[in-house]
N, C-alpha and C positions, 0 to 999 in steps of 0.2 A: 611212474609216479613215486615221489619221495616225500615221506611225511616224517616230521620230527616232533616228538612229544617231550617238552623240556620242563622239568621240575626245578623251580628256582627257590632258593631260600637258605637260611642258616638254621640247621637243626639244633643248634646249641641255644637258640633264642625262642624257645617255646613255639608259639603260633607262626613265627616267621618261617618255620620249616615245613609248613603245610604242603607246599608244592613238591618238595622232595618226597615227603611221606606219600603223597598222592600217586606220583609216577612209580614209586617202588611198589605200592599196593596194586596198581594197574598191571604192572609187569608180572607180578606174582599170581594174579587172579585170572588173567586173560591170555589167550593165544592171539598173537598178532602176526601179520604177514611180515616177510623180510623187508618189505618196502617201508615199514614203520620202525624208526629208531627211537628208543627211549633214552633220554639223557638226564642223569642226575647232575644238574648244572650247579647245584649248591650256590655259592657266591662267586663262581669263577669268572664271570664276565666275558672278557675277550677270548678266553680259552675256548669258548663255544662257537666262535665266529665261523670257522671252516665247516663245522658240523651242521650249522643251520643255514648256511649260504645256499641260495637258490632252491630251497625246499618248496615243494608245491603247497604244503601246509605246515606252518609252525604253530603248534598248539602248546600254550604255556599254562602251567599251573603255578599259582603264587598266592601269597597273602596280599591283600589290597585294601588299604584304608579308603573308604568312600563316605562322604558326608551323609548323615542320616541313617546309616546302616548300623545294625546291631551285631555284636560278636557272633560269628557263625553264618552271617548272611553271605550268600554266594552271588557274585556278579559275573556277567559275561560282557566283554568288549571285543571289538574286532576292527581290523584294518585301520581306517582313518580315525576311529575313536581312540586308538592306542596313542596316537600323537598327542591328542588333548590330555590323555592320562598323564603324560610325562611333564605337563606344565606345573603340576603340584606334586610335592614329595609325599608319596603314600606307601612307600616300602623302603626299608633301610638300605637295600642293595640296588635300588632303582637306577641309580646312575650307571652302574655296570650294564644293566640290561638295555637302557636307552642308548648307551655308547655302542653296544654291539649292533643294535638295529640301525643306528645312524651310520656306523662303519659299513654295514651291508649296503645301505642306500648309496653312500659315497662311492663305493666300488662297483655299483651296479649289479649286486648279487643278492638283493633282498628276496626273502621268501615271497612267493606269490600271494599267499593268504596267511594272515596272522590272527589267531584267536587267543584271548587270555581268559582263563577261568580263575577268578580271584575270590578269596575268602576274607571277610572282615575279621581281623585278629582281635583277641581279647587281651593278649599279653605278649610282650617281648622280653619278659624276665628270663634270666639264665636258667634253662631247663631243657632237657631233651624230650620232654613230654608235651604234647599238645594240651591246651586247656580243655576241660570237659565240653565247653560250648563248641569249640572247633573240632575236637575229636568226634563229636556226635555227627557232624556233617561230612566227615571224610567219605563215607559210602556214597553220599550224594555227589560229591566232587568227582569221584571215580565214575559214577554213572553219567555225569555231564561230559567227561572226557570221552567215554565210550560213545555217547550220542553224537558228539562232534565228529569223531572218526567215522561212525556209521553214515552220518549225513554227507560226509565227504566221499563216500563210496568204499570205505575200508571195511572188510569183513572182520569182525571181532567176535570171538566166541569164548565163553568161560572155560577155564581149564577143568579137567575132571578132578573131583575131590579125592 
C-alpha cells in the first residue's frame, strides 16, 4: 500500500499556506510507516505528478473557499466530489492541482482514492503567519488527517515528547 499526504499552498500568503503547515506539523508530531510519504507540495503543481501517481490514497491538505463557510471552517471532500470542486476557483493555486490530477487521469496513473481536507481562509495577505481563526483550527486539521489515515488502515502514533 502506498499513501501520499500532500500539503498544498503558498506559505507567503497567510492562510493559503495551511496545507503546508498541516503536513509539516503532522510529520513532526506523529510516527508514520514507510508506506506513507509526506509531501510539502507548496505551489509546485506538476512537480508532484510522479510522487502522487498510482497512490492507493492521496490525502490533500489545503485552503478551500466554500460558499457559506466562515474562516476556519473545515471541509472534507473525496473522489467524485473533487471534480465538482474544480468547477469554481476556490484556491489561488487550484489550476496547478487540477492539472496534476487531470494529467494523472490522462496517463492512467490516478490515485485510487483522493481525499481533500480544506480550511476556509480568512486572508491571503502577504504574511508567513496564519490568521488567528485558521491557526486555531490547525490541531483539528491534523486530527482529521490522522483520522483519514487511520480509517484507511494506516497505524499512526504520536511521537514521544
